[in-house]
Every structure is written in structure tokens, then in C-alpha cells.
N, C-alpha and C positions, 0 to 999 in steps of 0.2 A: 478384425476381431479383437476385443479387449481381453487381456489376461485377467484371471480371477485375482482378487486381492490376496496378497501374501500375508502370512501370519506376522503379528507384531511381536517383537522380542524386546525385552527391557535390558539395556546395557549402557554403560557410561560412555566410553570412547574406545577406539581401536578399530580392528577389522571386523568384517561381517561375521557373526557367529555361525552362519549357515555355510558360507563358502570361503571366508577369509579375505574377501574382496575389499576394495576401498569404499569407505562410506562418504557420502556428501550430505550436507545439511539440506533438508527439505523445507521444514516449516516448524512453527511452534504451536503446540496444542494447549488449550486451557485445561488445567487439571483440577479446578475447583478451589475455593477458598483463597483466591488471589495467588495461585501458584500455576506455573506453566512447565511444560516438558518440551525439550528440543527433540525433534524427530529427524533421524537420518535415514537415507535410503542407500542400499548397496548399489554401486554402479554396475556390478556384474550380474547379480541375480534378482535385484529389485526388492529384497527383503527390507521391511521397515524395522528400524531399531530406535527405541526410545531411550533418552537419557534419564537422569534423576530429576524429580520434581524440584523446582526452585521457586522461592518467593519472587513475585514480579517486582517488588520493591528493591530486591538485591541485584537484579540484572542491570547491566549498564545501558543507559539510554543513548541511542545514536540519533543525531539530527541529520537528516538527509536533505532537508530543504535548504536551498541556497537562493538568495535574492538574485534575480536576473534583471539586467538593465533593459529598459524599453528599446525597441529598435530605433535606429537613427532616423528612420522615416516617420517616426511618431507612432501613436497607437494604431492598431489595425482597424479597418472599416467595420462598422456594425452591420452585418448582413441581415439582421433581424428587422431593422427599420429600412423601409424603402424611402426614396427621397420625398415622396408625398407625405408619408407618415411623419418623417423627420420635420418637415416644414410645419405641419399642424402642431407638432409638439413644441417647436420653437415659438410659434404664435401664442399658444396657450401659456407658455412660461413667461413670455414678454407681457401678456395681458395681466398675469398674476403679479408680476413685478410692479407694473404701473398702479395696480390697486393697492398694494401694500406700501408703495413708496420707497422701496429699497433701491 
């Protein structure tokens, strides 16, 4: 059974205004006009607490994507193409190369 949504309280940082419990960051909500609000949730009672609206241009951007090297065995097999379809594709590409002279 799901618990009903808790009331949302506006507060900058600190403990939960309802019970004084620890807050954890949950997500960011769009507040309109290129502004966003951080939403925290109390670990004890589940109350949602919103921070102050900030301009999206002011918040620091974090880059999480890192380049990963290919596996030592080479690229993974393409499971979309079966061997027969791959052979037909190779033949079509070779015929195209012969026509263009590349």
C-alpha cells in the first residue's frame, strides 16, 4: 500500500521542519523561467522540503560521462544481424563499391 503524498514545505537547508530528521537530496524541479528548485526528503518521516529557486545558469554543471575503452576482445557482436543478413549486406556494399570505383 502506498503512503499518501506528504505536504511540501519550502526551506533552504537544515533538518526536517516536521520532525527534525536528516534530509537527503531527492531531485531538482523546474520552477519556470529557467529556474529550478532542489527538493530534499526527510529520511525519517518522508516530508518533502524545497530549497530556494535558483537560475539554472548559476548552478554548477557536472559532467558524469567518461570515455570507456573498448574491450580487449574488440567490439561486441551485433545480435540484430544474423549471419545471412550480414552476408547480404556485405555483398550489397561490395557491389556499391565496384560501381562507384572507390
